[in-house]
C-alpha positions as CSV (number, residue, x, y, z in Angstrom):
1,M,92.9,165.3,79.0
2,S,96.4,164.2,77.8
3,D,98.5,162.1,80.2
4,F,101.3,164.6,79.5
5,F,99.3,167.8,80.0
6,Y,101.5,168.7,83.0
7,L,104.6,168.7,80.8
8,K,102.9,170.6,78.0
9,E,101.7,173.3,80.4
10,E,105.2,173.7,81.9
11,C,106.8,173.8,78.5
12,Y,104.2,176.3,77.2
13,E,104.7,178.6,80.2
14,A,108.5,178.5,79.8
15,N,108.4,179.3,76.1
16,M,106.1,182.2,76.7
17,E,108.5,183.5,79.5
18,L,111.4,183.2,77.0
19,N,109.5,185.5,74.6
20,K,108.4,187.9,77.4
21,L,112.0,188.4,78.5
22,G,113.0,189.4,75.0
23,L,115.3,186.4,74.5
24,V,113.8,185.4,71.1
25,M,112.8,187.0,67.9
26,Y,110.0,185.9,65.7
27,T,109.8,182.1,66.0
28,F,113.5,181.5,66.9
29,G,114.3,179.8,70.2
30,N,112.7,177.0,72.1
31,V,112.3,175.4,75.6
32,S,111.6,171.8,76.5
33,S,110.5,170.2,79.7
34,S,111.3,166.5,80.5
35,D,110.0,163.6,82.6
36,H,113.0,161.2,83.0
37,N,110.8,158.5,84.6
38,K,108.8,158.3,81.4
39,K,111.7,159.2,79.2
40,V,109.8,161.9,77.3
41,F,109.8,165.7,77.0
42,A,107.6,168.4,75.7
43,I,109.0,170.9,73.3
44,K,107.8,173.9,71.3
45,P,106.6,173.1,67.8
46,S,108.8,174.3,64.9
47,G,108.1,177.7,63.3
48,I,104.9,178.6,65.2
49,P,104.6,182.2,66.3
50,Y,104.6,182.7,70.0
51,E,101.2,184.4,70.0
52,E,99.7,181.3,68.4
53,L,101.1,178.9,71.0
54,K,98.8,177.0,73.4
55,P,99.7,174.2,75.8
56,N,98.1,171.6,73.6
57,K,100.3,172.6,70.7
58,M,103.4,171.5,72.6
59,V,104.8,168.2,71.1
60,I,105.7,165.2,73.3
61,V,108.8,163.4,72.1
62,D,110.7,160.5,73.7
63,F,114.4,160.4,74.2
64,N,114.9,158.5,70.9
65,N,113.2,161.4,69.0
66,N,109.9,159.6,68.4
67,I,106.8,161.8,68.5
68,I,104.5,160.4,71.2
69,E,101.8,163.0,71.1
70,G,101.1,166.0,68.9
71,D,100.0,166.9,65.4
72,L,102.8,169.5,64.7
73,K,106.5,169.0,64.0
74,P,108.7,169.5,67.0
75,S,111.5,172.1,67.1
76,S,114.3,171.6,64.7
77,D,116.6,171.5,67.7
78,T,114.7,168.5,69.2
79,K,117.6,166.0,68.7
80,T,119.9,168.3,70.6
81,H,117.5,168.3,73.6
82,S,117.0,164.6,73.5
83,Y,120.7,163.8,73.5
84,L,121.3,166.1,76.4
85,Y,118.5,164.5,78.4
86,K,119.8,161.0,77.7
87,K,123.3,161.9,78.8
88,W,122.4,164.2,81.8
89,P,119.5,162.5,83.6
90,N,119.5,165.2,86.4
91,I,118.4,168.1,84.1
92,G,114.7,168.7,83.7
93,G,114.6,171.6,81.2
94,I,116.6,173.0,78.3
95,A,116.3,176.4,76.6
96,H,117.9,177.6,73.4
97,T,117.8,181.2,72.3
98,H,119.1,183.6,69.7
99,A,119.5,186.4,72.2
100,L,121.6,189.3,70.9
101,Y,124.7,189.4,73.2
102,S,124.8,185.7,73.9
103,V,124.9,185.0,70.1
104,A,127.4,187.8,69.5
105,W,129.9,186.1,71.9
106,S,129.3,182.7,70.3
107,Q,129.9,184.2,66.8
108,A,133.1,185.7,68.1
109,L,134.1,182.2,69.4
110,K,135.0,183.6,72.8
111,D,134.3,182.4,76.3
112,I,132.7,185.1,78.4
113,P,135.3,186.0,81.0
114,I,134.2,186.3,84.7
115,Y,134.6,190.1,85.3
116,G,132.2,190.8,88.1
117,T,130.2,189.5,91.1
118,T,127.0,189.3,89.0
119,H,128.7,186.5,87.0
120,A,130.2,185.0,90.1
121,D,126.8,184.8,91.8
122,H,125.8,182.2,89.2
123,L,129.0,180.3,88.3
124,S,132.7,180.4,89.2
125,T,134.1,180.0,85.8
126,D,134.1,181.7,82.4
127,I,131.0,180.8,80.4
128,P,132.4,178.4,77.8
129,C,132.2,178.8,74.1
130,I,132.5,175.5,72.1
131,P,134.6,175.7,68.9
132,T,132.9,175.7,65.6
133,M,131.6,172.2,64.6
134,S,133.7,170.2,62.1
135,D,132.4,169.9,58.5
136,S,131.8,166.2,58.9
137,M,129.6,166.7,61.9
138,I,127.7,169.5,60.2
139,K,127.0,167.3,57.2
140,G,126.0,164.4,59.4
141,N,123.2,164.4,62.0
142,Y,123.7,168.1,62.8
143,E,121.2,168.6,65.7
144,H,122.2,165.3,67.3
145,N,125.9,166.3,66.9
146,T,125.3,169.6,68.5
147,G,124.2,167.8,71.7
148,K,127.1,165.4,71.3
149,Q,129.5,168.3,71.0
150,I,128.2,169.9,74.2
151,I,128.6,166.7,76.2
152,E,132.1,165.9,74.8
153,Y,133.3,169.5,75.5
154,F,132.1,169.3,79.1
155,K,133.8,165.9,79.6
156,E,137.1,167.0,78.0
157,N,137.2,170.2,80.1
158,N,136.1,168.7,83.4
159,L,133.0,170.9,83.6
160,D,130.1,170.0,85.8
161,Q,126.7,170.5,84.2
162,N,125.2,171.0,87.6
163,E,127.5,174.0,88.2
164,V,127.8,175.4,84.7
165,E,124.3,175.3,83.4
166,M,124.9,177.3,80.2
167,V,127.1,177.1,77.2
168,L,127.7,178.9,73.9
169,V,127.9,176.8,70.8
170,G,130.3,178.4,68.4
171,N,128.8,180.4,65.6
172,H,125.3,179.2,66.7
173,G,124.2,180.4,70.1
174,P,123.4,179.6,73.7
175,F,121.9,176.5,75.3
176,C,121.0,176.6,79.0
177,W,119.5,173.9,81.3
178,G,118.3,173.4,84.8
179,K,116.3,171.3,87.2
180,N,113.1,172.3,85.2
181,A,112.1,174.4,82.2
182,S,111.6,177.5,84.3
183,K,115.2,177.3,85.6
184,A,116.5,176.9,82.1
185,V,114.8,180.1,81.1
186,F,116.1,181.8,84.2
187,N,119.6,180.8,83.2
188,S,119.1,182.0,79.7
189,K,118.2,185.5,81.0
190,V,121.2,185.5,83.3
191,L,123.5,184.4,80.5
192,E,122.2,187.2,78.2
193,E,122.7,189.9,80.9
194,I,126.2,188.6,81.7
195,A,127.1,188.6,78.0
196,N,125.9,192.2,77.8
197,M,127.8,193.4,80.9
198,A,131.0,191.7,79.7
199,F,130.7,193.3,76.3
200,L,130.3,196.8,77.8
201,T,133.1,196.2,80.3
202,E,135.5,195.4,77.5
203,Q,134.4,198.6,75.6
204,I,135.0,200.7,78.7
205,N,138.3,199.1,79.6
206,P,139.9,196.8,76.9
207,Q,142.7,195.9,79.5
208,V,140.2,194.8,82.1
209,K,141.3,191.8,84.2
210,R,139.2,188.9,85.4
211,L,137.6,189.1,88.9
212,K,140.0,188.0,91.6
213,K,139.5,184.6,93.0
214,S,138.6,185.7,96.6
215,L,135.6,187.6,95.2
216,I,134.6,184.7,92.9
217,D,134.7,182.3,95.8
218,K,132.8,184.6,98.2
219,H,130.0,185.3,95.8
220,F,129.6,181.8,94.4
221,Q,129.7,180.2,97.8
222,R,127.3,182.5,99.5
223,K,124.7,181.9,96.8
224,R,125.3,178.4,95.6
225,G,127.8,176.7,97.9
226,K,127.2,174.1,100.5
227,N,127.0,176.7,103.3
228,K,125.1,179.3,101.2
229,Y,123.4,182.0,103.1
230,Y,121.8,184.1,100.3
231,G,118.0,184.1,100.4
232,Q,115.5,182.8,102.9
């Protein structure tokens, strides 16, 4: 058995969950699962239908984009994943989808405003949308530059990747991450639902205002704060 079977299994299960939740269409979308001690990650192979996936088809890649194990080409987004893992050693999983409402907001080049407590349960800020990539970056090492753009945006805007575990890449779509691949998928579903709710909210009331700070603080702190009391 492969020394990396545990990574392949986790990666496979996360990719299948992404599909089960309706966050992908056809072969679009991918999840990776990393081991920072070994500086490798497992990722979905490129262009393979979900019904044909098996744990042993996941590709093992190191943080320098070298294929360590696998007969198939890894996801075309591999270089984005590897760059994020290199720069953020505390994240264990990354998910990228082409989910309907998340992509719509990214194509509109708009942050998703924090309108309600569902949003505030998961983060205390708007969900950021990064501006469209420059022509020079697009013509360069595109997937690598996508990761670089995410990292630089978070630095420039003083965003903490441990609190804001999701982002919209302008005109492209969402990337989410977490302590493992399962959490990255969870965050992807949360992002899609918040994107849907925000869209409907603006249709019902185009003059809607952001959620007031006291409610943001209460809901975020009770679920994710130092003295959280949500759950068992």
